[in-house]
N, C-alpha and C positions, 0 to 999 in steps of 0.2 A: 695754259702754260705755254710759254714761248720757248722754243728750243733752237739751238744753232745746229741745223741739220747737217751742214757740210762738216762742221767740227766733229759731230757724232759719227758721221760716215767715215771720216779719217781714222778716228779711234776704233771704230768697228773693224775697219780694214786691218788693224793691228791686233785684232782678237779681244778687244775690250768688252767684257761681258756687261759692265755697267752701262756702257753706251747702247748696247743691244737692248737692255732692259728699259732704258729711257725711251728708245724708239718704239718698243713694243707698247709701253704704257701710253705713249702719245698717239699712236695710230690704230691700235687694236679695235677699240670700240667703234670708231668711225668706219673702219673697213668692214666690220661685221654688219653694221647698219647698211652700208652701201651694197654689200652682197645680198642683204635681205630685200633690197628693192628688186632683185632678180629672182631670188629663191626664197620661198616662204619657210623653209625648214631651217630653224636657227642653228641646229646642230651641224648641218651641212655647211652653213655660212661660217661657223666657227672653225670647222675643219679646213675649209679653203683658206681662211686667213692664217691659220696656224701653219699650213703648208707654205704660204708666202713667206712667213718669218723663218721657217726652216730653210727655205731656199736662200733667203737673205743671209742667214748665218753660214750655210755651207759654201756660199759663193762670196763670202765677206772680203776676200782678197781683191775681188773685182769691183767692190762698191765705190772705190775712189773715182770710177768712171761714170757713176750715176750723177746726173745733174739735179734731178728732182726725185726724191724717194717716193713722193706721192704719185708721180707719173709712173714710176716703176711698179708700184703696187697696183695702180689702176690698170695699166696695160697687161701685166701678168695676171692679175685677178680676173679681168674680163675674159682672157683666153681660157682660164679655168672654168669660168661661169658658162661659157658657150660650148664647152665639151659635153 
């Protein structure tokens, strides 16, 4: 499924829950799998990814400054993985 990430980020910035759900559906699985390459406990991987999405939602007013959501997830996710 192709998404218009920048359009969804703009909508998310305005509190659009549907845009958030689409981003979640698009990225969740891949992020859990990515985390699983560092941590073998799937529950921990899911928790980390859920925390990333919670951060995305709570800081949604700032998302218009994000150029690449994938980079945001990877950078923030790696910092969580290394803790």
